[in-house]
N, C-alpha and C positions, 0 to 999 in steps of 0.2 A: 718256428715255422718260416719257410723261405718266403721271400718277398713275392715270388710268382704265385705260390700257393695261397698266400694271404690275399693277394690281389684277386685270385680266382674266386675265393670264397666271397669276397666283397662284391665282385661282378655278378656272381650267381644270386647273391642276396639282393643286389640292386635291381636285377632283371625281374625277379619275383615281386619285389616291393613295388617297382614301377607298374607292373601289371596289376597288382592289387589296388594301387592308388587309382589307376585308370578305370578299373572295374567299379570302384567306389564312386568315382566322379560320374560315370555313366549311370550308376544307381541313383545318385543325387539328382541328375538331370531329368530322369523320367519320374521321379517321385512327385515333382510339382504338378505336371499334367494329370498324373494318376490321382493325386489328392483332389484336384478340381473335378474329376469324374466321379470318384466314389466317396469323397469326403473323409473327415477325420474318423467317423464311426466305421466306415468301410475299411479304412486302414487299421483300425482297432481290431476288427474281426479277422483281417488277414494276419495281423501280428499275433493274435491268439493262436491261430492255426499254425503259423510259421514257427512259433516258439516250440510248440509240441513236436512238430515235424523235425525241428533242429535237434531236439533231445533224442528222439528215436533214431534220427540219422547219425547222431554222435555215437549212440550205443551200437548201431548196426555197422556203420562204415566210415564215419567222418574221420576217425583217427587212423584208418587204414593207410593212407599215403605216408604218414609219418612212420608208422611201424614197418611198412614194406621197405621204404627208403633206408631206414636204419638197418634192417636185416640184410638187405642186398648190399649196401655199401660196406658193411663189415666183412662180407665174403669177398667182394671185389678187391678190398684192400689186401686180402691174402691170395688173390689170384684164383679164387674158387668160382669160376664162371658157371660151371654145371650146377653147383649148389645154389648159386644166385638165381638161376633160371627155375630151379625147383621151388624156391621160395615164391617166385612169381606165380607158378601154376597152382601151388597150394593156396595162395592168397585169393586167386580167382574162385576156387572151389569154396573157400570160406565165405567170400563175399556173396556168392550165389545162394548158399544155404541160409545164411543169416539175413540176407536181403529179403528173401521170400517170407521168413518169419516176421521180420519188421514190417513189411507191407501189410500182412494180415492183421497184426496188432494195431497198426495205425488206421487202417480202413474200417475194420469192424469195431474198434474201440473208440472211434471218433465221437460218438454221442456222449461218451462218459469222460472224455478228455478235455473238451472245449465247450463253450456256450453254444447253444443251438444255432446262432447266427454264423458261427465259424465252421460248422460241420461240413458244408459243401466244399469249402476251400481245403479242408484237411483230407477229404475224400480224393480230391484232385492231386494233392501232394503225396498221397500214400505210395503209388507206384514209382514215383520219382526216387524214393529211398532205395529201391532195388537197383535201378540204373546208376545211381550215385555211387553205390558200392563198387561196381565194375569200373566206373570212371576213376574212382579213388585208387584202385589197384594199379591201373595204367599210369596215373600220375606219380604214384609212389615208385613205380618201376623206373621211370625216366629220372626222377629225383635221385634215386639210388645210384644211377649212372652219372651223377653230378652234372646234370643239365636241367635247368629250370625253364628252358625255352618252350618245350611242349606244354608244360603246365601253364605257363604264362599266356601263351597264345590261346589255348583252349579256354582259359578263364575269361579272356577278353571277348572271344566269339560267343561264349555262353552268356555273358552279361549283356551284350548287344542284342542278341535275339530275345533274351528275357525282357529287356526294356521295351522293345518294339511290340512283342506279343502281349505283354502285360497291359499296355495302354490300349491296344486295339481290342483285345478280348474283353477288358473291363468296359470299354465303351459299348461294345455290342451287347453286353449283358444288361446294361442299365439304360440304354437309349430309349426304351419304351416307357420309362418312368418320367413322364412329363409332369405328373402331378404327385407330389410327395407331401401333401397337406396333413396327412395323418401319421402317427407314430408307426402304424403297421406297415404303411408303404415305405417309410424311411428305413425301417428295419429290413424289409425285403430287398430294397435297393442296395443297402450296405452289404448284405449277405451275398448277393449275386456279384456285386462289384469285387468283393474279396475273392470270390471264386475265379473271376476273370484274371485277377492278378496272379493267382496261384497257377493258372494255365501257362502264364509266361515263365514261371520258375521251371516248370516241367519241360517246356520247349528249349530253354537254355541248357539244361542238363543233357537233353537228347542230342543237341548239335555238338556239345563238348565231347560226348562219348564217341560219336561218329568220327570226329576229328582225331582223337587219340588212338582209335582203332586203326585208322588209315596210317598214322605215323608209326605205330608199332609194327605193322606189316612191312613198312618201308625199312625199318631198322632191323628186322628179323634176320636177314642174311648176314649182317655183321655179327650179331649175337651168335649165330650158328658157327661162324669161323672161330670166335673166341672159345666156344665150348669144345670144338675139335682140338684146339691147342692146349686145353686144360689138362694138366698132368696130375691133378689132385687125386690121391689114392682113395680117400674116404669120401664116398658119395652118400649124401644124406637120403634116407628113405622118405617117402611121402608121409609116412606115419610120424616120423620124427619132425619133418617140416611142419606138419599141422600142429604138432605139440608145441614147437617153437613159436609158431604164429599165435597160437592161443595164449601162451604165456607172455608173449610180447605185446600182442594187440590188446588183450583184456585189461592189463593195468593202465595202458595208454587211454583206452576207452573210458575207464572209470575216472581217470584223472581229468580228461577233457570233458567228460559228461558232467561230473560234479562241478568242475570249474565253470561250465557254461549253463548248468541247470539253475544257477542263481536267478537268471532272468525269468525262467518259468515259475520258480518258487515265488519270486516277487509278484509275478503276474497273478498267481493263484491267491496269494494273501491280499493283494490289492482288490481283486474282484470280490473276494469273500467278505472282507470287512466293509467295503463301500456298499455292497449289496445289503448287508445287515443294517447299515446306517440309513437305508432308504433310497439310495441312488438307483435309478433305472438302468437296465442293462445297456441301452443305447448311449446314455450319458457316460457310463463307465468306459465303454468302448471308445467313445470320442476322446476322453481324457487320456486313455492309454495310447490311443492313436497318435496324439500330439507327442507324448513322451517317446514312443518307439520310432515314429517316422521322422520327427524333427530333431530331437535331442540325440537319441541313440544312433541314428544313421550318421549324423555328423561326427560324433565321437568315434565311431568305428572306422572312419576314413583314415586317420593317421594310425590307429591301432592295427589296421590291416597290414601296415608296413612291418610292424613288430612280428606279426604272425608269419609274414612272408620271410622275414629274416630268420625267424626261428626254424622254419622248414628248410631254409637254405643251409643253415649252420649245423643242423643235427647230423647229416651224413659225415661232415668233416670231424665233428666231435666224436662220433662213434668210431670212425676210422682211427683217429689219434688215440682214443682210449683203448681200442682193441690191440694196438701195437705198442702201447705204453709210452707214447710221446707226451709226457706230462707238461713240458715247457711249451710245446706247440699248442697243447690243449688249453692252458691258461691264457696264452696269447690270443687264441681264437675267441675265448669268452670275453676277454678284455676288449677286443676290437668290436665284437658284436654289441656289447653293452654301450660302448662309447658312441658308436654309429646310431644306435637306437635312441639314446638320449639327445643327441644332436638334432634329431628330427622331432621327437615327442615333446620336448620342453618348449621350443618355439611354437609348435602347433597348439599346445595348451594355452600359451599366452595370447596367440593370435585369435583363437576362438573366444577368449575372454573379452578382449578389447573390441572385437568386431562382431560380437554375438548377435545382437539385434539386426544390424545391417545384413549379415550373411543369411539369417533366417528369412528376412523379407526379400532377399535376392532370390532364394530358392523357392520360397513359398509366399508369393506376393499377397495373398489374402489371409495369411496366418495372423493369429492374435499375438500378443506380446509374451504369452506364456513360454513358447519355445525358446525365445531369446533369454528369458530369465533363468530357465532351467540350464541353458548352456553356460551362462555366467557362473552359476553356482557349481556346476559339475564338470567344467572343463579340466580340472586337475586330475580327473580319472584317466585322461589321455596318458599322462605320465605313469600313473600307477598300473593301469592295464597294459600299457606298452612294455613296462619292465617285467611285470609278472607273467605276461604271455611269453616273452623271450626266455625268462628263467625257467618256466615250465619245460620249454623245448630243450634247454641246456641239461636239466636234470634227467629228462627222458633219454637224451643222447648219451648220458653217463650210465644209463642202465638202471637209474634209481626211479623206477616206474611208480613205486608205491608212495614215494615221498610227496609229490604234488597232490596225490589223492588225499592223503592225510591233511595237508595244508588247506586244500579246497574244502574239505568237509568241515574243518574248524571255521573257516571264513564264512561258509554258508550258514552254519549254526549261529554265529555271532551276528551276521547280517539279518537273519530272520528275527532274532531276539531284539534287534534294533528297530526293524521295520514295523513289527506288529504294534507296539505301543504308540509309535509316531502316527500311524494311521488311525488307531482306535481312539486315542485321547486328544488328537489335534485335528486341525483342518488343513494340514500340509498337503495331503493327497499326492499329486505327482512329485512335489518337492521331496516327499518322504522316500520315493523310489530313488531319487538322485543321491540322497544321503546314504541309503543302503548300499548303493553302488560304490560310493567313496570308501565306506567301511570295508566292504569285501575286497576291493582291489588293493587297498593299503595293507591289509593283513597278509594277503598273498605275497606282496612285495617283500615284506619283512621276513616272513617264514622261509621263502625260497632263497633269499640272499644268505641267510644263516646256513642253510643246507649246502649251498654251493661252496661256501667257505669251509665247511666241515669236511666235505668229501674230496675236494681237490686242492685244498690249501690256498684257494684263491683269495687274495687280499684286494678289496675294492679300492680303487683310486677315486677320490671324490672331487678334487679341484678341477681337473680338466674334463672329467666325465659329467659332473653335475653343476658345480658352482660357476665355472666360466661360461658354459652354454646358457645358464640362467641369467647371468649378467648381460650377455649379448642379447638375450630374449627380452629383458626388461627394456633396454634401449630400443629394441625393435618394436615392442608394444607401444611405447610412448610415441614413437615416430608414426606408427600405423594409425593410432587413435587421432593424433593431431592432423595428419595428412587427410584422413577421412573427413574430419570436421570441416577443414578448409576447402577441400575439394567438393564436398556436398553443398557448401554455400554457393558454389559456382554452378555445379551440375544440376541442382534441383530445378533449375529453370527449364530443363529438358523434359520434365515430368517426374512424377513420384517414383515410378519403377526404374526408368532409364537413368535418372539422376542418381539414385542409390546404387545401381549397378556400376555405373562409371566410377563413382567415388570409391566403391569397394575394390574394384580392379586396380585403380591407381594406388590405393593404400596398400594392397597386397604386394604389388611390384616394388614399392619403396621399402616395405617391410623386409622382403627377401634380400634386397641389396644391403640394407642396414645390418641385417643378421649376418650376412656373409662377411662384411667388414668386421663386425663384432667378434666372430669366432676366430678370425685371423689375428686381430689386434690383441685379443685377450690370451692368445696362445692355446685356445681350446683344441685346435688342430695344428699339427706340425706339417712342415713341407713334405717329409717322408710319408706321413699318413695320407696327405692329400694326393700324392703321386700314386699311392696304392689303390685309390678309389677309381671307379670306371671313368676313363677320360681325364684322370687326375692331372696329367701333365699339362692339359689345356688350362685347368684351373690355376695351376702354379704359374704358368706363363702369364695369365691374365692378372693375377695378384701382383706379380713382379712389375708388370707394365704399369699398374696403378700405384706402385710403390707401397703396397700393403705388406710386403715381406722382402 
């Protein structure tokens, strides 16, 4: 792969990853006021509804951007602009039909899919599935043209409106509940609060769709010019396009759905067993709310970068695979995994050593449970980050069924692990974390073996895993020590402000220590650093500080 092309892939991945991180940060910022408004039980009901919504969305449309970008990029690599446009039109038709079916299943099946307290929220989320499908096609179209900027900007706008509307709508829904002295009133308040939060999700998707439609019509004249210059003799019929989409999208859907349905399966097992053990629905929702809102949301912040990088690299892998560039293909995989681990490993270590301070920074009135779950399960950041990326790599190689098989195996083993942990012990939410670790680890191992098998890729371990880990250990020690010392000083400013200042100081020092660590251990070379976005500035800074 040429340096320019490699740099372009990293830039596109960085753009999408940066947008994903910003979206997750926005999500974290509004979770705290939302929790104060609707409580852990309200968050629990929303999570129940959102998890089912996610599964139906996955089946209906969530994997469409990946499948569309893969199909379009493969045709653009051969100069088939007319066929690429036909893929886009066929995908819109597919999303329209499947989206309507998914909406009906979600809306009318809500009473059978979630506890009664989560039904209003799922009713609100049902039509969002339809519009998400259309939005997914548009994002896939732009990604197939090797630009992540429309997707990135639309995600940011979507998340901002989601945050604002979620908090406002939830407040308006529960503001009349001044008295919650009985379980019935608490239950009703939590249910309506979850519904308000769901309204925010719908508003976010709506504004993202409008933005992408406007961008498409702005880009349309350029696309028409490319189609006019297209000399391709074989123009694919819409029947063959739909057939290609179905055979491309369906395996991706099953792969992604099975991969992500582990959350819903865990949720169902958790509710069923604890319900049989005598726990009330509101108490179960509260425990699950802490797990999903505090632990899961934080874990997903760095993992979203892996998902973004996966989306960014799939078109490049598909293009190289289509034209038989095996050396460039292996280099793409190597660069993506190395970049992934250079982010995932320090994030996992950082979340471990600063777990409790971060939880109380984001959720001031939270109990200690969220921090304990984070300490126990932060290793899943590495496993999920790697397995998410390797899923995308295998899909880019056209091995759609492979991640499906691996996910199925991992889901079964996870369920076998979770059931006795919940039934025979009092681990409760800790059992959910253990199940996540088991699932993500199995996916990592199976996917890695498959990539080696299909492309002859040999994983390099020292500079990809060991050296970033060594740098992260020093970073973690520095972060923990700095936080303790800083908190002794800043606690005089008050409980919350003192903790917030100490966390921010610790994070700044941690970033600096890690940057020095990866350079000094040789985890990243000068050439690799230059290939990164604005890498020449990093090289210049490192040389000025005599780090290289």
